[in-house]
Backbone as a chain_set.jsonl record, in Angstrom:
{"seq": "MALRSMPENSSDQDVKQLLSQAKRIAVVGLSDKTYRDSHRVAEYLQEQGYEIIPVNPGVAEVLGRKAYPDLASVPGPVDVVDVFRHSDAVPEIAQAAVKIKAKALWMQIGVQNQEAADLARNNGMLVVQNACIKVEHHRLMS", "coords": {"N": [[-6.875, -40.881, 18.681], [-4.583, -42.21, 20.825], [-4.442, -45.352, 22.427], [-2.878, -45.523, 24.66], [-3.175, -43.153, 25.996], [-5.4, -43.357, 27.479], [-5.93, -44.493, 30.498], [-7.732, -46.405, 31.493], [-8.086, -48.169, 29.484], [-7.053, -51.179, 27.768], [-3.62, -52.106, 27.258], [-1.514, -50.999, 24.503], [0.074, -53.124, 23.642], [-1.394, -55.377, 24.518], [-3.733, -54.997, 23.023], [-2.754, -55.128, 20.421], [-1.9, -57.797, 20.378], [-4.404, -59.043, 20.72], [-5.709, -58.208, 18.323], [-4.094, -59.469, 16.466], [-4.578, -62.131, 16.937], [-7.324, -62.522, 16.936], [-10.207, -63.74, 15.212], [-12.956, -63.718, 14.693], [-15.298, -61.164, 14.728], [-17.916, -59.723, 16.324], [-20.134, -57.308, 15.435], [-21.938, -55.131, 17.073], [-24.82, -53.407, 16.458], [-24.34, -52.95, 13.826], [-24.837, -51.353, 10.824], [-26.748, -51.547, 7.77], [-26.496, -49.504, 6.073], [-24.363, -47.944, 3.91], [-23.019, -45.552, 4.374], [-22.746, -45.235, 7.072], [-20.723, -45.167, 10.045], [-20.371, -47.625, 11.373], [-20.731, -49.493, 9.336], [-18.651, -48.848, 7.548], [-16.395, -49.327, 9.16], [-16.698, -52.076, 9.762], [-16.556, -53.125, 7.179], [-13.9, -52.485, 6.52], [-12.579, -54.09, 8.447], [-13.379, -56.614, 7.58], [-12.094, -56.654, 5.111], [-9.536, -56.867, 6.049], [-9.371, -59.466, 6.726], [-10.827, -60.485, 8.854], [-13.589, -62.338, 10.193], [-16.683, -61.05, 10.002], [-19.457, -60.546, 12.063], [-22.597, -59.534, 11.856], [-24.621, -57.902, 14.235], [-27.696, -57.047, 14.745], [-30.984, -56.452, 15.22], [-32.622, -55.308, 13.344], [-31.926, -55.762, 10.708], [-31.417, -58.088, 7.99], [-29.148, -58.96, 6.684], [-25.758, -58.006, 6.274], [-22.983, -56.761, 4.559], [-22.8, -59.099, 3.082], [-23.151, -61.051, 4.964], [-25.066, -63.034, 7.22], [-27.23, -61.501, 9.515], [-27.635, -61.277, 13.07], [-30.012, -61.176, 15.758], [-29.137, -60.684, 18.352], [-26.339, -61.105, 20.63], [-26.476, -63.615, 21.87], [-27.622, -65.223, 19.972], [-25.696, -65.729, 18.09], [-23.887, -68.158, 16.372], [-21.22, -70.292, 17.413], [-17.812, -69.37, 18.475], [-16.884, -66.046, 19.599], [-14.521, -63.576, 19.173], [-14.096, -60.773, 19.509], [-16.289, -58.302, 20.695], [-17.611, -55.7, 19.19], [-18.82, -52.56, 19.737], [-21.317, -50.498, 18.532], [-23.297, -48.744, 19.736], [-25.407, -46.728, 21.884], [-23.937, -45.465, 24.887], [-25.392, -46.104, 27.229], [-26.552, -48.52, 26.619], [-24.634, -50.417, 26.793], [-24.012, -51.976, 29.205], [-25.838, -54.182, 29.181], [-25.07, -55.397, 26.811], [-22.451, -56.063, 27.479], [-22.932, -57.976, 29.472], [-24.068, -59.997, 27.894], [-21.863, -60.507, 26.261], [-20.087, -61.582, 28.108], [-21.473, -63.931, 28.731], [-21.285, -65.355, 26.321], [-18.657, -65.794, 26.298], [-16.766, -64.069, 25.072], [-13.625, -62.674, 24.033], [-12.948, -60.022, 24.153], [-14.248, -56.735, 24.795], [-15.143, -54.1, 22.919], [-15.591, -50.722, 22.732], [-16.726, -48.296, 20.612], [-15.651, -45.025, 19.309], [-16.851, -42.422, 21.29], [-18.393, -44.054, 22.814], [-18.724, -45.149, 26.011], [-18.689, -46.851, 29.091], [-18.436, -47.377, 32.341], [-19.428, -49.282, 34.14], [-20.014, -51.447, 32.429], [-17.451, -51.887, 31.413], [-16.049, -52.635, 33.746], [-17.447, -54.983, 34.437], [-16.873, -56.628, 32.214], [-14.036, -56.699, 32.336], [-13.691, -57.855, 34.879], [-14.459, -60.372, 34.281], [-12.448, -61.422, 32.824], [-12.062, -60.311, 30.303], [-10.565, -58.393, 27.697], [-10.641, -54.867, 27.515], [-11.684, -52.039, 25.701], [-12.425, -48.648, 25.452], [-14.155, -45.907, 23.936], [-12.721, -45.709, 21.482], [-11.705, -46.249, 18.115], [-11.815, -49.271, 16.455], [-10.931, -49.682, 13.856], [-9.155, -47.533, 13.393], [-7.274, -48.05, 15.414], [-6.421, -50.602, 14.648], [-5.197, -50.034, 12.211], [-3.16, -48.311, 13.13], [-1.694, -49.955, 14.92], [-1.173, -52.346, 13.566], [-0.134, -51.914, 11.079]], "CA": [[-6.455, -40.905, 20.064], [-3.846, -43.424, 21.142], [-4.97, -46.052, 23.585], [-2.033, -45.317, 25.832], [-3.586, -41.944, 26.703], [-6.585, -43.672, 28.269], [-5.448, -45.505, 31.422], [-8.69, -47.48, 31.745], [-8.059, -49.086, 28.353], [-5.987, -52.164, 27.708], [-2.384, -51.57, 26.687], [-1.283, -51.199, 23.076], [0.615, -54.472, 23.459], [-2.5, -56.324, 24.653], [-4.646, -54.795, 21.899], [-2.076, -55.664, 19.232], [-1.976, -59.254, 20.481], [-5.786, -59.395, 20.439], [-6.0, -58.018, 16.905], [-3.351, -60.439, 15.661], [-5.098, -63.477, 17.19], [-8.779, -62.576, 16.737], [-10.701, -64.176, 13.907], [-14.382, -63.388, 14.553], [-15.684, -59.92, 15.394], [-19.345, -59.434, 16.299], [-20.319, -55.861, 15.426], [-23.268, -54.85, 17.615], [-25.299, -52.145, 15.909], [-23.846, -52.817, 12.453], [-25.865, -50.854, 9.92], [-26.626, -51.918, 6.364], [-26.319, -48.256, 5.33], [-22.934, -47.875, 3.623], [-22.425, -44.297, 4.842], [-22.621, -45.241, 8.534], [-19.403, -45.566, 10.538], [-20.336, -49.06, 11.685], [-20.588, -50.221, 8.073], [-17.295, -48.614, 7.024], [-15.432, -50.01, 10.026], [-16.848, -53.518, 9.558], [-16.046, -53.428, 5.841], [-12.439, -52.453, 6.636], [-12.148, -55.28, 9.186], [-13.588, -57.748, 6.689], [-11.001, -56.592, 4.131], [-8.306, -57.27, 6.733], [-9.402, -60.91, 6.928], [-11.65, -60.905, 9.988], [-14.969, -62.741, 9.926], [-17.577, -60.08, 10.626], [-20.771, -61.071, 12.414], [-23.507, -58.425, 12.134], [-25.597, -58.088, 15.31], [-28.654, -55.959, 14.621], [-32.288, -57.081, 14.984], [-33.351, -54.602, 12.299], [-31.463, -56.095, 9.354], [-31.274, -59.527, 7.736], [-27.817, -59.246, 6.159], [-24.866, -56.864, 6.069], [-21.696, -57.152, 3.984], [-22.878, -60.48, 2.632], [-23.183, -61.942, 6.131], [-26.335, -63.105, 7.949], [-27.261, -60.714, 10.753], [-28.271, -61.91, 14.212], [-30.709, -60.163, 16.562], [-28.409, -60.426, 19.596], [-25.123, -61.923, 20.761], [-26.822, -64.985, 22.255], [-28.025, -65.953, 18.762], [-24.537, -65.943, 17.215], [-23.32, -69.501, 16.535], [-19.768, -70.389, 17.49], [-17.094, -68.428, 19.334], [-16.68, -64.648, 19.195], [-13.311, -63.055, 19.799], [-14.271, -59.37, 19.883], [-17.606, -57.689, 20.566], [-17.372, -54.3, 18.822], [-20.118, -51.948, 20.039], [-21.772, -49.248, 17.926], [-24.575, -48.43, 20.364], [-25.277, -45.695, 22.906], [-23.235, -45.915, 26.091], [-26.302, -46.681, 28.225], [-26.935, -49.872, 26.189], [-23.473, -51.306, 26.851], [-24.004, -52.994, 30.259], [-26.557, -55.371, 28.721], [-24.21, -56.022, 25.794], [-21.325, -56.662, 28.208], [-23.435, -59.203, 30.103], [-24.192, -60.988, 26.83], [-20.503, -60.842, 25.837], [-19.557, -62.48, 29.137], [-22.156, -65.224, 28.593], [-20.782, -66.096, 25.15], [-17.216, -65.963, 26.536], [-15.956, -63.28, 24.145], [-12.318, -62.332, 24.595], [-12.785, -58.576, 24.301], [-15.358, -55.805, 24.617], [-14.597, -52.89, 22.306], [-16.585, -49.657, 22.599], [-16.265, -47.365, 19.59], [-15.507, -43.618, 19.69], [-18.07, -41.853, 21.854], [-19.082, -45.064, 23.627], [-18.005, -45.441, 27.253], [-19.544, -47.232, 30.201], [-17.535, -47.972, 33.318], [-20.066, -50.492, 34.663], [-19.797, -52.495, 31.436], [-16.01, -52.153, 31.364], [-15.693, -53.38, 34.956], [-18.026, -56.316, 34.311], [-16.082, -57.367, 31.229], [-12.681, -56.893, 32.875], [-13.784, -58.803, 35.998], [-14.689, -61.698, 33.703], [-11.271, -61.805, 32.054], [-12.062, -59.778, 28.947], [-9.832, -57.173, 27.372], [-11.627, -53.792, 27.346], [-11.303, -50.766, 25.083], [-13.535, -47.706, 25.41], [-13.991, -44.631, 23.245], [-11.647, -45.822, 20.486], [-12.139, -46.917, 16.891], [-11.035, -50.479, 16.172], [-10.292, -49.491, 12.54], [-8.019, -46.625, 13.605], [-6.267, -48.743, 16.229], [-5.877, -51.668, 13.825], [-4.269, -49.404, 11.252], [-2.011, -47.782, 13.889], [-0.902, -51.002, 15.58], [-0.906, -53.519, 12.736], [0.458, -51.516, 9.781]], "C": [[-5.783, -42.245, 20.359], [-4.417, -44.054, 22.407], [-4.157, -45.753, 24.835], [-2.431, -44.069, 26.616], [-4.829, -42.177, 27.559], [-6.243, -44.796, 29.243], [-6.433, -46.644, 31.677], [-8.735, -48.492, 30.599], [-6.913, -50.077, 28.481], [-4.779, -51.556, 26.997], [-2.315, -51.81, 25.183], [-0.807, -52.621, 22.806], [-0.498, -55.515, 23.534], [-3.466, -56.221, 23.473], [-4.035, -55.355, 20.612], [-2.129, -57.195, 19.232], [-3.396, -59.726, 20.177], [-6.079, -59.324, 18.944], [-5.254, -59.012, 16.017], [-3.901, -61.859, 15.83], [-6.591, -63.619, 16.898], [-9.114, -63.022, 15.318], [-12.127, -63.701, 13.654], [-14.734, -62.156, 15.388], [-17.183, -59.716, 15.216], [-19.505, -57.92, 16.425], [-21.761, -55.561, 15.821], [-23.692, -53.453, 17.171], [-24.815, -51.908, 14.492], [-24.997, -52.456, 11.524], [-25.645, -51.377, 8.505], [-26.484, -50.687, 5.474], [-24.819, -48.0, 5.154], [-22.266, -46.604, 4.124], [-22.244, -44.252, 6.359], [-21.227, -45.724, 8.941], [-19.324, -47.065, 10.801], [-20.11, -49.89, 10.424], [-19.17, -50.072, 7.53], [-16.234, -49.344, 7.844], [-15.494, -51.515, 9.806], [-16.315, -53.94, 8.191], [-14.517, -53.453, 5.847], [-11.942, -53.727, 7.333], [-12.297, -56.542, 8.342], [-12.472, -57.81, 5.641], [-9.671, -57.016, 4.734], [-8.29, -58.756, 7.075], [-10.211, -61.399, 8.114], [-13.012, -61.373, 9.488], [-15.869, -61.785, 10.71], [-18.935, -60.733, 10.863], [-21.668, -59.884, 12.746], [-24.489, -58.795, 13.252], [-26.498, -56.857, 15.303], [-30.009, -56.586, 14.302], [-33.065, -56.447, 13.826], [-32.925, -54.91, 10.877], [-31.303, -57.604, 9.219], [-29.845, -59.891, 7.352], [-27.045, -57.94, 6.003], [-23.537, -57.406, 5.558], [-21.668, -58.628, 3.581], [-22.948, -61.507, 3.745], [-24.558, -61.885, 6.789], [-26.219, -62.302, 9.236], [-28.03, -61.478, 11.826], [-28.904, -60.837, 15.091], [-29.971, -59.779, 17.844], [-27.206, -61.358, 19.673], [-25.426, -63.38, 21.094], [-27.185, -65.838, 21.043], [-26.856, -66.299, 17.839], [-23.977, -67.349, 17.446], [-21.789, -69.44, 16.608], [-19.135, -69.301, 18.341], [-16.995, -67.03, 18.722], [-15.442, -64.152, 19.924], [-13.513, -61.64, 20.334], [-15.727, -58.974, 19.689], [-17.349, -56.197, 20.398], [-18.714, -53.576, 18.87], [-20.292, -50.586, 19.379], [-23.173, -48.956, 18.449], [-24.328, -47.319, 21.38], [-24.665, -46.292, 24.168], [-24.154, -46.587, 27.105], [-26.771, -48.094, 27.852], [-25.82, -50.888, 26.438], [-23.488, -52.296, 28.019], [-24.712, -54.295, 29.849], [-25.735, -56.133, 27.671], [-23.023, -56.707, 26.464], [-21.744, -57.956, 28.886], [-23.556, -60.324, 29.068], [-22.814, -61.444, 26.35], [-19.846, -61.795, 26.828], [-20.165, -63.873, 28.964], [-21.645, -66.027, 27.411], [-19.262, -66.282, 25.21], [-16.351, -65.278, 25.472], [-14.641, -62.921, 24.835], [-12.162, -60.847, 24.861], [-14.106, -57.848, 24.086], [-14.761, -54.499, 24.131], [-15.726, -51.887, 22.107], [-16.017, -48.574, 21.689], [-16.175, -45.924, 20.115], [-16.862, -43.075, 20.143], [-18.845, -42.812, 22.735], [-18.195, -45.421, 24.815], [-19.011, -45.842, 28.314], [-18.69, -47.991, 31.201], [-18.111, -49.245, 33.923], [-19.826, -51.674, 33.723], [-18.325, -52.888, 31.375], [-15.577, -52.994, 32.563], [-16.208, -54.815, 34.889], [-17.186, -57.174, 33.365], [-14.694, -57.699, 31.779], [-12.686, -57.934, 34.001], [-14.056, -60.222, 35.534], [-13.603, -62.081, 32.7], [-11.199, -61.274, 30.636], [-11.159, -58.556, 28.844], [-10.877, -56.101, 27.08], [-10.985, -52.574, 26.707], [-12.559, -49.914, 25.014], [-13.159, -46.489, 24.582], [-12.823, -44.636, 22.26], [-12.165, -46.608, 19.294], [-11.23, -48.103, 16.587], [-10.33, -50.379, 14.817], [-9.039, -48.634, 12.686], [-6.901, -47.343, 14.356], [-5.643, -49.903, 15.458], [-4.84, -51.102, 12.872], [-2.994, -48.921, 11.97], [-1.103, -48.897, 14.401], [-0.453, -52.126, 14.652], [-0.256, -53.171, 11.39], [1.976, -51.487, 9.846]], "O": [[-6.385, -43.299, 20.153], [-4.822, -43.355, 23.337], [-4.695, -45.735, 25.942], [-2.063, -43.937, 27.784], [-5.258, -41.281, 28.286], [-6.265, -45.961, 28.846], [-6.014, -47.743, 32.042], [-9.352, -49.55, 30.727], [-5.94, -49.846, 29.199], [-4.914, -50.603, 26.229], [-2.97, -52.709, 24.656], [-1.243, -53.25, 21.841], [-0.547, -56.432, 22.714], [-3.959, -57.235, 22.98], [-4.729, -55.983, 19.813], [-2.378, -57.809, 18.195], [-3.577, -60.704, 19.453], [-6.628, -60.262, 18.367], [-5.731, -59.358, 14.936], [-3.706, -62.701, 14.954], [-7.068, -64.724, 16.639], [-8.399, -62.719, 14.363], [-12.47, -63.325, 12.533], [-14.494, -62.117, 16.595], [-17.665, -59.555, 14.095], [-19.061, -57.322, 17.406], [-22.683, -55.715, 15.021], [-23.028, -52.458, 17.462], [-24.871, -50.78, 14.001], [-26.001, -53.165, 11.451], [-24.512, -51.62, 8.088], [-26.365, -50.812, 4.256], [-24.093, -47.857, 6.137], [-21.046, -46.585, 4.285], [-21.641, -43.311, 6.875], [-20.63, -46.571, 8.276], [-18.319, -47.701, 10.484], [-19.376, -50.878, 10.451], [-18.558, -51.051, 7.103], [-15.291, -49.911, 7.29], [-14.456, -52.164, 9.676], [-15.692, -54.994, 8.063], [-13.907, -54.339, 5.248], [-10.998, -54.365, 6.867], [-11.445, -57.431, 8.383], [-11.97, -58.888, 5.324], [-8.779, -57.473, 4.019], [-7.319, -59.255, 7.644], [-10.28, -62.603, 8.359], [-13.525, -60.871, 8.488], [-15.81, -61.73, 11.938], [-19.487, -61.387, 9.979], [-21.518, -59.283, 13.81], [-25.107, -59.859, 13.222], [-26.127, -55.785, 15.781], [-30.177, -57.186, 13.241], [-34.067, -57.006, 13.38], [-33.502, -54.374, 9.931], [-31.082, -58.308, 10.204], [-29.377, -60.99, 7.651], [-27.611, -56.906, 5.647], [-23.028, -58.401, 6.074], [-20.652, -59.308, 3.721], [-22.819, -62.705, 3.495], [-25.148, -60.811, 6.904], [-25.229, -62.412, 9.96], [-28.957, -62.229, 11.526], [-28.399, -59.717, 15.165], [-30.157, -58.678, 18.363], [-27.075, -62.286, 18.874], [-24.713, -64.279, 20.649], [-27.063, -67.062, 21.095], [-27.018, -67.085, 16.905], [-23.63, -67.701, 18.573], [-21.157, -68.625, 15.936], [-19.823, -68.423, 18.863], [-17.019, -66.86, 17.503], [-15.329, -64.29, 21.142], [-13.149, -61.341, 21.471], [-16.33, -59.269, 18.657], [-16.927, -55.517, 21.333], [-19.639, -53.928, 18.139], [-19.529, -49.652, 19.627], [-24.131, -48.927, 17.676], [-23.182, -47.006, 21.7], [-24.855, -47.47, 24.473], [-23.745, -47.536, 27.774], [-27.334, -48.792, 28.696], [-26.041, -52.091, 26.307], [-22.997, -53.41, 27.834], [-24.224, -55.385, 30.146], [-25.717, -57.363, 27.657], [-22.631, -57.804, 26.066], [-20.993, -58.931, 28.878], [-23.186, -61.467, 29.34], [-22.614, -62.624, 26.064], [-19.128, -62.713, 26.429], [-19.457, -64.877, 29.043], [-21.574, -67.254, 27.483], [-18.657, -66.848, 24.299], [-15.342, -65.826, 25.028], [-14.561, -62.872, 26.062], [-11.347, -60.444, 25.69], [-14.958, -58.279, 23.31], [-13.973, -53.865, 24.832], [-16.697, -52.164, 21.403], [-14.958, -48.008, 21.964], [-16.581, -45.648, 21.243], [-17.877, -43.248, 19.468], [-19.847, -42.429, 23.339], [-17.081, -45.922, 24.658], [-20.076, -45.233, 28.423], [-18.269, -49.117, 30.938], [-17.37, -50.191, 34.191], [-19.478, -52.768, 34.167], [-17.991, -54.07, 31.294], [-14.824, -53.956, 32.41], [-15.493, -55.752, 35.242], [-16.836, -58.309, 33.687], [-14.238, -58.84, 31.694], [-11.8, -58.785, 34.071], [-13.902, -61.171, 36.303], [-13.803, -62.943, 31.844], [-10.372, -61.727, 29.845], [-11.018, -57.789, 29.796], [-11.899, -56.395, 26.46], [-9.905, -52.133, 27.101], [-13.616, -50.373, 24.583], [-11.996, -46.09, 24.532], [-12.036, -43.69, 22.209], [-12.97, -47.527, 19.449], [-10.014, -47.947, 16.477], [-9.244, -50.933, 14.647], [-7.982, -48.979, 12.158], [-5.731, -47.257, 13.982], [-4.448, -50.16, 15.604], [-3.738, -51.636, 12.747], [-1.886, -49.108, 11.466], [0.121, -48.79, 14.321], [0.548, -52.789, 14.926], [0.129, -54.072, 10.646], [2.631, -51.176, 8.851]]}, "num_chains": 1, "name": "protein.A"}
């Protein structure tokens, strides 16, 4: 699904600029199970040169990277918060993303929360809902 078909999402141009400038992507809900979408997407992003930061209190390490229990525990700046959690969990994640001054809140396919999107947008963040960052990266950056 192209981002342009979802008016509440940021424009293709803004997303392309974000993806070309971002360096660190915190993946909230990143699983250490290789068959999970979160793992495959994070692995792809890592292969594209992004620094992946696993955020999952249930694992110690994913893709050779130390995992953190929450966004507040992540050292240093985060460009994109990529969410692989249920939609009802996103407002709390958005609040944490605002506190760490992330540049974007990205909700994967099937994840949408208007309250979280509004909070992020009102705090100057780029917002994408119900879209796969891997698919959009491939579409916009290839």
